[in-house]
C-alpha positions in Angstrom: -12.6 -16.8 -2.2 -12.6 -14.1 -5.1 -15.0 -13.8 -7.2 -14.5 -12.8 -11.7 -14.3 -9.6 -11.0 -11.6 -9.8 -8.7 -14.4 -8.9 -5.7 -12.6 -10.3 -2.2 -14.6 -11.5 0.5 -11.9 -11.2 3.4 -9.2 -9.0 3.8 -6.5 -8.0 5.9 -5.1 -4.6 5.5 -1.6 -3.7 7.1 -2.1 -0.1 7.3 -5.3 0.0 8.3 -6.1 3.7 9.1 -4.3 4.8 6.0 -6.5 7.4 3.6 -6.3 5.3 1.0 -7.0 1.8 2.8 -9.9 3.2 4.6 -11.5 4.0 1.4 -10.5 1.3 -0.2 -12.2 -1.0 2.6 -15.4 0.7 2.0 -15.2 0.1 -1.5 -14.6 -3.2 -1.1 -17.4 -3.9 1.4 -20.0 -2.1 -0.2 -18.9 -4.6 -3.5 -18.4 -7.9 -1.4 -16.2 -8.3 1.4 -17.4 -9.5 4.7 -14.3 -10.2 6.8 -12.8 -7.1 7.6 -9.0 -7.3 9.6 -7.2 -4.1 10.2 -3.7 -3.7 11.3 -1.7 -0.4 12.3 -0.5 1.3 15.3 -2.8 3.8 16.8 -6.2 1.3 18.3 -8.7 4.1 18.5 -8.0 4.8 14.5 -8.2 1.3 13.8 -10.9 0.2 16.0 -13.2 3.4 14.2 -11.7 2.2 10.9 -13.2 -1.3 12.0 -16.1 0.6 12.8 -17.1 2.2 9.7 -16.5 -1.2 7.7 -19.2 -3.0 9.6 -21.5 0.2 9.5 -20.8 0.0 5.8 -21.6 -4.1 5.9 -18.6 -6.4 7.1 -20.0 -8.9 9.3 -16.7 -10.0 11.0 -14.0 -7.3 11.6 -11.0 -7.5 13.8 -8.1 -5.3 14.6 -4.0 -5.8 15.2 -2.1 -3.2 17.0 1.4 -3.1 15.6 4.5 -0.4 14.9 6.2 -0.2 11.6 9.4 0.8 13.1 10.1 -2.4 14.3 10.4 -5.5 11.6 10.9 -7.9 14.1 6.8 -8.1 15.1 6.0 -8.3 10.8 5.8 -12.1 11.3 3.8 -12.3 14.0 1.8 -9.5 13.2 0.6 -10.8 10.3 0.4 -14.4 12.3 -2.6 -12.7 14.5 -4.1 -11.1 11.3 -4.6 -14.7 9.3 -5.6 -16.0 13.3 -8.2 -13.2 13.5 -9.8 -13.9 9.9 -10.6 -17.4 10.9 -10.4 -18.0 7.3 -9.1 -17.9 4.4 -7.5 -14.7 3.5 -8.2 -13.5 -0.5 -6.7 -10.4 -0.7 -3.8 -8.7 1.9 -3.1 -5.2 1.3 -0.1 -3.6 2.3 -0.3 -0.1 3.1 2.5 0.9 5.1 4.1 4.2 4.4 5.3 6.9 6.4 6.5 10.6 4.5 8.5 12.3 6.8 10.5 16.0 6.7 13.5 15.5 4.2 14.9 18.2 4.7 15.4 16.7 8.7 15.9 13.4 8.0 18.3 13.3 5.4 21.2 14.7 8.2 19.9 12.6 11.2 21.3 9.6 10.7 18.3 7.5 13.3 15.3 9.8 11.2 16.6 8.6 8.1 17.2 4.6 9.0 13.2 4.9 10.0 12.0 6.5 6.8 13.5 3.2 5.3 12.6 1.2 7.8 8.8 1.8 7.7 8.5 2.3 4.2 10.8 -0.7 3.1 11.6 -2.4 5.9 8.9 -3.6 7.5 6.8 -4.5 4.6 9.5 -6.9 3.1 9.8 -8.8 6.6 5.4 -8.4 6.0 5.9 -9.9 2.7 8.4 -12.6 3.3 5.7 -13.7 6.7 2.5 -13.9 4.0 4.3 -15.6 1.5 4.2 -19.3 3.0 0.6 -18.5 4.3 -0.7 -17.4 1.5 1.2 -20.6 -0.6 0.0 -23.0 2.1 -4.1 -21.8 0.8 -3.2 -21.7 -3.0 -4.8 -19.0 -3.5 -5.2 -15.2 -2.7 -4.0 -11.5 -3.7 -1.0 -9.0 -2.6 -1.8 -5.6 -3.0 0.9 -3.2 -1.9 0.6 0.4 -2.1 4.2 1.8 -3.7 4.2 5.4 -5.2 5.0 6.9 -8.5 7.7 8.3 -6.9 9.9 5.5 -6.4 9.7 6.0 -10.6 12.0 8.8 -10.8 13.2 10.1 -7.0 13.4 13.5 -6.5 15.0 15.9 -4.2 12.2 17.2 -2.0 11.3 13.5 -0.9 14.2 11.0 -1.7 14.5 9.6 1.4 10.4 8.2 1.0 10.8 8.0 -2.8 14.2 5.8 -3.0 12.3 3.0 -0.3 9.1 2.9 -2.4 11.7 2.2 -5.3 12.3 -0.2 -3.4 9.6 -2.1 -2.5 8.6 -1.5 -5.8 11.4 -3.5 -7.6 10.9 -6.2 -4.9 7.2 -6.9 -5.4 8.0 -7.3 -9.3 10.7 -9.8 -8.2 7.9 -11.9 -6.3 5.9 -11.3 -8.2 7.5 -13.5 -10.9 8.7 -16.1 -8.2 4.8 -16.7 -7.4 4.2 -17.1 -11.2 1.9 -20.3 -11.3 1.3 -20.7 -7.4 -2.3 -19.0 -7.3 -1.3 -16.6 -4.9 -0.6 -13.1 -7.1 0.7 -9.8 -6.0 -0.3 -6.3 -7.8 1.5 -3.1 -7.2 -1.0 0.5 -6.9 1.5 3.3 -7.9 -0.7 6.5 -7.0 0.5 10.4 -7.5 0.0 12.8 -5.3 -3.0 12.3 -3.2 -4.9 14.4 -0.4 -4.5 12.9 2.3 -3.4 13.3 6.1 0.2 12.8 4.7 0.3 14.8 2.3 -1.6 17.8 4.7 -0.1 21.1 3.5 1.9 20.0 0.8 2.0 21.7 -2.8 0.3 19.4 -5.0 1.6 17.7 -8.0 -0.2 17.5 -11.6 -3.3 15.3 -11.4 -3.6 15.1 -7.7 -6.7 13.3 -6.6 -8.8 12.3 -3.4 -8.2 8.9 -1.7 -11.5 8.1 -2.6 -10.4 8.4 -6.5 -7.4 5.5 -5.4 -9.7 3.7 -4.2 -12.2 3.5 -6.9 -9.2 2.8 -9.2 -7.6 0.3 -7.3 -11.4 -2.0 -7.2 -11.1 -1.7 -11.6 -7.5 -2.9 -11.0 -8.0 -5.8 -8.7 -11.0 -7.2 -11.7 -7.9 -6.8 -14.3 -5.1 -8.9 -14.4 -2.3 -5.9 -14.4 0.2 -6.6 -12.3 0.5 -2.3 -12.3 -2.1 -0.4 -10.9 -2.1 3.6 -11.7 -4.2 5.9 -9.9 -5.5 8.2 -11.6 -4.2 6.5 -14.8 -2.7 8.9 -16.7 0.4 8.4 -14.4 1.5 5.5 -16.3 1.8 7.7 -19.7 3.0 10.7 -17.8 6.2 8.7 -15.6 6.8 7.1 -19.1 8.1 10.2 -20.0 9.4 11.7 -17.1 11.5 8.9 -16.7 13.4 9.7 -19.7 14.5 13.5 -19.3 17.7 14.4 -19.1 18.8 15.2 -15.1 18.7 19.4 -15.1 15.4 19.3 -16.5 13.7 16.9 -13.7 15.5 18.9 -11.5 14.4 22.0 -12.8 11.2 21.1 -13.1 11.0 19.8 -9.7 12.2 23.1 -8.3 9.6 24.7 -9.7 7.6 22.7 -7.5 
């Protein structure tokens, strides 16, 4: 069970090989987490991440393989993760994400659908599978990683941004639906993060690394905030940017 500082003992990560998830697990294990279940697509990368968690202090680790391109496996994936935990799960992190290649994908129906499936459809299916399990526990937290890219979608990444926007709005509604149940939903909206996914891209202002996002997330878990921003200036920056005239918004993004 989480303590008063929002520090979980048991953690399930859907998308456990992402750089942000890996850094977050490290922070959580350093604080208190002892059971860590990692689910992802690549067995070797998952095993390496689980070994890092064990080295950091986790006493129970396990991995579950799934492919977020297929939403039909979401329920089985969630079930396998909870079975592996063998204890009530304090925190589930949904860290699935795929950036894709905007210019190529926007004219390729299957590629465009793949971006939408990984970033929106599979997470929504997983959240639907998670809800009854968490409600049965009567306690626990779900942290879903979206992006500030979903606050105002830009031309250069509108497939990814629109999918993250949909997931973000879904989680807002889900959080309202779960009020008073003992289960809570928090949304993590990072800005530009230096990770494998963004390697080679021109960094946006206020770019951070995965470790910074992990620290900001841990601080956010200790609060009652529904939305966690990393870095925190993103909250105020996008509070302004979302209201810019369309022409100015386009010009600003074309400069990148």
